[in-house]
C-alpha positions in Angstrom: 1.8 -4.2 20.6 -1.6 -2.8 20.7 0.0 0.5 22.0 2.2 0.5 19.2 -0.6 0.0 16.8 -2.5 2.8 18.7 0.4 5.1 18.5 1.1 4.6 14.6 -2.6 5.6 13.9 -2.4 8.6 16.3 0.6 9.7 14.4 -1.3 10.0 11.2 -4.4 11.7 13.1 -6.3 8.5 12.7 -8.7 7.6 15.6 -7.7 4.2 16.6 -10.9 1.8 16.4 -10.9 -1.9 16.9 -11.2 -2.5 13.1 -8.5 -0.2 12.3 -6.1 -1.6 14.8 -6.9 -5.2 13.2 -6.5 -3.9 9.7 -3.0 -2.1 10.5 -1.6 -5.3 12.2 -2.9 -7.4 9.1 -0.9 -4.9 6.8 1.9 -5.0 8.8 2.1 -9.1 8.7 1.9 -9.1 5.0 5.1 -9.3 3.0 3.1 -8.2 -0.4 0.4 -5.8 -1.0 -3.3 -6.6 -0.4 -6.5 -6.2 -2.2 -9.7 -5.5 -0.6 -10.8 -9.2 -1.4 -7.6 -10.3 0.3 -8.3 -8.2 3.5 -12.1 -9.7 3.3 -10.6 -13.1 3.3 -8.4 -12.4 6.4 -11.5 -10.9 8.4 -14.5 -13.1 7.4 -16.8 -11.6 9.3 -16.2 -7.9 8.6 -18.3 -5.8 6.5 -17.0 -5.2 3.3 -17.7 -1.3 3.5 -16.2 -0.9 6.7 -13.0 -2.4 5.4 -12.9 -0.3 2.2 -13.6 2.9 4.3 -10.6 1.9 6.7 -8.4 1.3 3.9 -9.3 4.9 2.1 -9.1 6.6 5.4 -5.3 5.0 5.9 -4.7 6.0 2.2 -5.8 9.7 2.7 -3.8 10.0 5.8 -0.8 8.5 4.1 -0.4 5.5 5.9 -0.8 3.1 2.8 -0.5 3.8 -0.5 -2.4 2.0 -3.4 -1.1 0.1 -6.2 -2.7 -0.6 -9.5 -1.1 -3.5 -10.9 -3.1 -4.5 -13.9 -5.0 -7.0 -12.4 -8.0 -4.9 -12.1 -7.9 -5.1 -8.3 -6.4 -2.0 -6.3 -3.6 -3.3 -3.8 -2.8 -1.4 -0.7 0.5 -1.5 1.3 1.9 0.4 4.3 4.1 3.3 3.5 7.7 3.4 4.6 8.2 5.8 7.7 8.6 9.3 6.8 6.7 9.0 3.5 4.6 11.7 2.4 3.4 10.0 -0.8 4.7 12.8 -2.9 6.4 12.1 -6.2 9.9 12.2 -5.1 8.8 9.3 -2.3 7.6 7.2 -5.1 9.1 3.7 -5.4 9.0 0.8 -8.1 6.2 -2.0 -7.7 7.0 -5.4 -8.9 4.2 -7.8 -10.0 5.0 -11.6 -10.1 3.2 -13.2 -13.1 3.5 -16.5 -11.2 2.5 -16.2 -7.6 0.4 -13.1 -8.9 1.6 -11.1 -5.5 2.6 -7.3 -5.9 5.7 -6.1 -4.0 6.9 -2.6 -2.9 10.4 -2.1 -3.8 11.3 1.0 -1.6 14.9 0.9 -2.2 14.3 1.4 -6.1 13.0 5.1 -6.5 10.9 5.9 -9.7 13.5 7.9 -11.9 13.5 11.6 -11.9 12.3 12.7 -15.2 12.1 16.1 -16.8 8.9 17.5 -17.8 7.8 20.2 -20.3 7.4 23.7 -19.2 3.9 24.4 -17.4 3.6 20.4 -16.6 3.6 19.5 -13.0 3.7 15.8 -11.7 1.2 14.8 -9.2 1.5 11.2 -9.3 4.0 8.8 -10.5 3.6 5.1 -10.7 6.1 2.6 -12.1 5.3 -1.1 -12.4 7.8 -4.1 -13.2 6.4 -7.4 -14.1 8.0 -10.7 -14.1 9.0 -13.4 -11.7 9.7 -12.6 -8.0 12.7 -14.3 -5.9 10.2 -16.7 -4.2 9.2 -18.3 -7.4 12.5 -18.6 -8.8 13.0 -15.2 -10.4 
């Protein structure tokens, strides 16, 4: 298992440290996106700055993506295999008003849109809010 985690990090040119391996393992276990605060709860004795830097490194290297779901806390989720975090790779995110979890919906791609001449998309985000399947949606 550790070798698999190390390989995932090495494929993204991320040096596998003990903390990075633990954070990656935690992200893989989660069905929903996690905030820095969620991550702190999972690692009670970890330094907040180290966790933040680990998440930022993962994001910069395209291993995870960040989600702004309107709660004021940035959430993080693993990217799908082959994702380059380009606009065409972007998918819909779902925020549940009941359990307050944020879910990636990789099968629901952000629709293509036509932009005016000389406009270039660099980031696309689409958030749907409602009630998830776990809460009776």
